[in-house]
ZAPA-517573 format. One record per residue (C-alpha): residue in one letter; chain; residue number from 1; x, y, z. Coordinates in steps of 0.1 Angstrom, whole numbers, m for minus. Example, Ala and Ser with C-alpha at 12.3 -4.5 7.8 and 13.67 -1.06 7.14 Angstrom:
<aa: A	ch: A	i: 1	u: 123	v: m45	w: 78>
<aa: S	ch: A	i: 2	u: 137	v: m11	w: 71>
# end
This chain:
<aa: X	ch: A	i: 1	u: m269	v: 1078	w: 280>
<aa: X	ch: A	i: 2	u: m251	v: 1040	w: 290>
<aa: X	ch: A	i: 3	u: m259	v: 1013	w: 275>
<aa: X	ch: A	i: 4	u: m283	v: 986	w: 288>
<aa: X	ch: A	i: 5	u: m264	v: 961	w: 309>
<aa: X	ch: A	i: 6	u: m275	v: 930	w: 305>
<aa: X	ch: A	i: 7	u: m297	v: 918	w: 326>
<aa: X	ch: A	i: 8	u: m300	v: 883	w: 343>
<aa: X	ch: A	i: 9	u: m328	v: 861	w: 330>
<aa: X	ch: A	i: 10	u: m348	v: 853	w: 365>
<aa: X	ch: A	i: 11	u: m358	v: 815	w: 348>
<aa: X	ch: A	i: 12	u: m320	v: 808	w: 340>
<aa: X	ch: A	i: 13	u: m306	v: 818	w: 373>
<aa: X	ch: A	i: 14	u: m333	v: 792	w: 384>
<aa: X	ch: A	i: 15	u: m325	v: 768	w: 361>
<aa: X	ch: A	i: 16	u: m292	v: 770	w: 373>
<aa: X	ch: A	i: 17	u: m297	v: 767	w: 407>
<aa: X	ch: A	i: 18	u: m319	v: 734	w: 404>
<aa: X	ch: A	i: 19	u: m296	v: 718	w: 385>
<aa: X	ch: A	i: 20	u: m319	v: 718	w: 353>
<aa: X	ch: A	i: 21	u: m304	v: 740	w: 327>
<aa: X	ch: A	i: 22	u: m300	v: 721	w: 295>
<aa: X	ch: A	i: 23	u: m264	v: 726	w: 285>
<aa: X	ch: A	i: 24	u: m272	v: 721	w: 245>
<aa: X	ch: A	i: 25	u: m304	v: 742	w: 241>
<aa: X	ch: A	i: 26	u: m289	v: 748	w: 206>
<aa: X	ch: A	i: 27	u: m295	v: 717	w: 196>
<aa: X	ch: A	i: 28	u: m332	v: 711	w: 199>
<aa: X	ch: A	i: 29	u: m349	v: 715	w: 167>
<aa: X	ch: A	i: 30	u: m383	v: 715	w: 177>
<aa: X	ch: A	i: 31	u: m403	v: 741	w: 161>
<aa: X	ch: A	i: 32	u: m423	v: 741	w: 198>
<aa: X	ch: A	i: 33	u: m390	v: 750	w: 214>
<aa: X	ch: A	i: 34	u: m383	v: 775	w: 187>
<aa: X	ch: A	i: 35	u: m414	v: 800	w: 181>
<aa: X	ch: A	i: 36	u: m436	v: 800	w: 217>
<aa: X	ch: A	i: 37	u: m432	v: 811	w: 254>
<aa: X	ch: A	i: 38	u: m446	v: 784	w: 265>
<aa: X	ch: A	i: 39	u: m418	v: 756	w: 256>
<aa: X	ch: A	i: 40	u: m380	v: 769	w: 263>
<aa: X	ch: A	i: 41	u: m355	v: 743	w: 252>
<aa: X	ch: A	i: 42	u: m333	v: 760	w: 282>
<aa: X	ch: A	i: 43	u: m354	v: 730	w: 299>
<aa: X	ch: A	i: 44	u: m338	v: 697	w: 302>
<aa: X	ch: A	i: 45	u: m372	v: 685	w: 321>
<aa: X	ch: A	i: 46	u: m396	v: 703	w: 297>
<aa: X	ch: A	i: 47	u: m371	v: 691	w: 267>
<aa: X	ch: A	i: 48	u: m369	v: 652	w: 277>
<aa: X	ch: A	i: 49	u: m403	v: 650	w: 287>
<aa: X	ch: A	i: 50	u: m417	v: 670	w: 253>
<aa: X	ch: A	i: 51	u: m392	v: 640	w: 237>
<aa: X	ch: A	i: 52	u: m409	v: 609	w: 248>
<aa: X	ch: A	i: 53	u: m443	v: 624	w: 250>
<aa: X	ch: A	i: 54	u: m434	v: 628	w: 215>
<aa: X	ch: A	i: 55	u: m426	v: 591	w: 205>
<aa: X	ch: A	i: 56	u: m453	v: 578	w: 230>
<aa: X	ch: A	i: 57	u: m486	v: 597	w: 217>
<aa: X	ch: A	i: 58	u: m478	v: 613	w: 186>
<aa: X	ch: A	i: 59	u: m460	v: 578	w: 174>
<aa: X	ch: A	i: 60	u: m430	v: 597	w: 162>
<aa: X	ch: A	i: 61	u: m395	v: 571	w: 156>
<aa: X	ch: A	i: 62	u: m372	v: 576	w: 189>
<aa: X	ch: A	i: 63	u: m348	v: 580	w: 159>
<aa: X	ch: A	i: 64	u: m366	v: 617	w: 140>
<aa: X	ch: A	i: 65	u: m372	v: 626	w: 175>
<aa: X	ch: A	i: 66	u: m333	v: 623	w: 188>
<aa: X	ch: A	i: 67	u: m323	v: 637	w: 161>
<aa: X	ch: A	i: 68	u: m350	v: 668	w: 166>
<aa: X	ch: A	i: 69	u: m342	v: 669	w: 203>
<aa: X	ch: A	i: 70	u: m303	v: 670	w: 192>
<aa: X	ch: A	i: 71	u: m298	v: 636	w: 219>
<aa: X	ch: A	i: 72	u: m285	v: 603	w: 216>
<aa: X	ch: A	i: 73	u: m309	v: 569	w: 213>
<aa: X	ch: A	i: 74	u: m295	v: 557	w: 246>
<aa: X	ch: A	i: 75	u: m304	v: 591	w: 262>
<aa: X	ch: A	i: 76	u: m337	v: 591	w: 247>
<aa: X	ch: A	i: 77	u: m341	v: 553	w: 264>
<aa: X	ch: A	i: 78	u: m328	v: 566	w: 297>
<aa: X	ch: A	i: 79	u: m352	v: 594	w: 298>
<aa: X	ch: A	i: 80	u: m379	v: 571	w: 292>
<aa: X	ch: A	i: 81	u: m370	v: 543	w: 319>
<aa: X	ch: A	i: 82	u: m363	v: 572	w: 345>
<aa: X	ch: A	i: 83	u: m399	v: 590	w: 337>
<aa: X	ch: A	i: 84	u: m418	v: 555	w: 339>
<aa: X	ch: A	i: 85	u: m402	v: 546	w: 369>
<aa: X	ch: A	i: 86	u: m405	v: 581	w: 390>
<aa: X	ch: A	i: 87	u: m430	v: 603	w: 368>
<aa: X	ch: A	i: 88	u: m419	v: 635	w: 364>
<aa: X	ch: A	i: 89	u: m394	v: 638	w: 394>
<aa: X	ch: A	i: 90	u: m373	v: 611	w: 371>
<aa: X	ch: A	i: 91	u: m363	v: 636	w: 343>
<aa: X	ch: A	i: 92	u: m347	v: 657	w: 370>
<aa: X	ch: A	i: 93	u: m306	v: 655	w: 363>
<aa: X	ch: A	i: 94	u: m292	v: 633	w: 390>
<aa: X	ch: A	i: 95	u: m269	v: 653	w: 405>
<aa: X	ch: A	i: 96	u: m228	v: 637	w: 400>
<aa: X	ch: A	i: 97	u: m203	v: 628	w: 419>
<aa: X	ch: A	i: 98	u: m196	v: 604	w: 450>
<aa: X	ch: A	i: 99	u: m228	v: 604	w: 469>
<aa: X	ch: A	i: 100	u: m214	v: 601	w: 502>
<aa: X	ch: A	i: 101	u: m175	v: 590	w: 518>
<aa: X	ch: A	i: 102	u: m160	v: 566	w: 499>
<aa: X	ch: A	i: 103	u: m129	v: 568	w: 511>
<aa: X	ch: A	i: 104	u: m130	v: 575	w: 551>
<aa: X	ch: A	i: 105	u: m157	v: 551	w: 561>
<aa: X	ch: A	i: 106	u: m160	v: 519	w: 586>
<aa: X	ch: A	i: 107	u: m123	v: 510	w: 598>
<aa: X	ch: A	i: 108	u: m106	v: 544	w: 588>
<aa: X	ch: A	i: 109	u: m135	v: 563	w: 602>
<aa: X	ch: A	i: 110	u: m134	v: 542	w: 634>
<aa: X	ch: A	i: 111	u: m99	v: 548	w: 638>
<aa: X	ch: A	i: 112	u: m100	v: 587	w: 634>
<aa: X	ch: A	i: 113	u: m128	v: 595	w: 655>
<aa: X	ch: A	i: 114	u: m108	v: 575	w: 683>
<aa: X	ch: A	i: 115	u: m77	v: 594	w: 672>
<aa: X	ch: A	i: 116	u: m93	v: 633	w: 682>
<aa: X	ch: A	i: 117	u: m103	v: 644	w: 714>
<aa: X	ch: A	i: 118	u: m133	v: 661	w: 715>
<aa: X	ch: A	i: 119	u: m133	v: 703	w: 718>
<aa: X	ch: A	i: 120	u: m94	v: 702	w: 713>
<aa: X	ch: A	i: 121	u: m84	v: 710	w: 674>
<aa: X	ch: A	i: 122	u: m87	v: 686	w: 647>
<aa: X	ch: A	i: 123	u: m51	v: 678	w: 636>
<aa: X	ch: A	i: 124	u: m67	v: 670	w: 605>
<aa: X	ch: A	i: 125	u: m33	v: 671	w: 584>
<aa: X	ch: A	i: 126	u: m20	v: 649	w: 615>
<aa: X	ch: A	i: 127	u: m51	v: 623	w: 609>
<aa: X	ch: A	i: 128	u: m46	v: 626	w: 570>
<aa: X	ch: A	i: 129	u: m12	v: 607	w: 580>
<aa: X	ch: A	i: 130	u: m19	v: 585	w: 600>
<aa: X	ch: A	i: 131	u: m49	v: 573	w: 580>
<aa: X	ch: A	i: 132	u: m21	v: 569	w: 549>
<aa: X	ch: A	i: 133	u: 6	v: 546	w: 569>
<aa: X	ch: A	i: 134	u: m22	v: 525	w: 589>
<aa: X	ch: A	i: 135	u: m46	v: 516	w: 558>
<aa: X	ch: A	i: 136	u: m25	v: 529	w: 528>
<aa: X	ch: A	i: 137	u: m55	v: 551	w: 520>
<aa: X	ch: A	i: 138	u: m51	v: 591	w: 505>
<aa: X	ch: A	i: 139	u: m75	v: 615	w: 526>
<aa: X	ch: A	i: 140	u: m79	v: 645	w: 523>
<aa: X	ch: A	i: 141	u: m74	v: 668	w: 555>
<aa: X	ch: A	i: 142	u: m107	v: 687	w: 549>
<aa: X	ch: A	i: 143	u: m125	v: 653	w: 546>
<aa: X	ch: A	i: 144	u: m114	v: 650	w: 584>
<aa: X	ch: A	i: 145	u: m130	v: 683	w: 595>
<aa: X	ch: A	i: 146	u: m159	v: 670	w: 577>
<aa: X	ch: A	i: 147	u: m166	v: 642	w: 589>
<aa: X	ch: A	i: 148	u: m157	v: 649	w: 625>
<aa: X	ch: A	i: 149	u: m183	v: 673	w: 623>
<aa: X	ch: A	i: 150	u: m155	v: 703	w: 625>
<aa: X	ch: A	i: 151	u: m147	v: 738	w: 607>
<aa: X	ch: A	i: 152	u: m115	v: 740	w: 592>
<aa: X	ch: A	i: 153	u: m87	v: 750	w: 617>
<aa: X	ch: A	i: 154	u: m55	v: 770	w: 609>
<aa: X	ch: A	i: 155	u: m24	v: 756	w: 605>
# end
């Protein structure tokens, strides 16, 4: 009889997909998160909410709670401020990285758009070189392709 294969956990998969999987669930030492089925240390929103609730409702000290939940005091205060500003949604981690094109904008974007002939191949590598020469900005060819709304073209 073959050994039972490790089954994927649908909740963990959902937390990963939504970006709310706690990267350090083992640091949470609050007994509620160790004993029951309701509290899940893998759910960062639930952990942050309970951490804030403990200080606000139970009058626990911030220092004790941050130790118990395995986070720094600045992390607690940042979560509290986000919760006060936006409610539960404020506890959902923000996506990391640039929030839009940061190298190809303004004049450089207008230049790329003016050099591209609609209906023809994008020539992204060539355009990237022209942008580097004219504006002194290194832009990846794929960035140009995305900006022009085209698909990657073979070279």
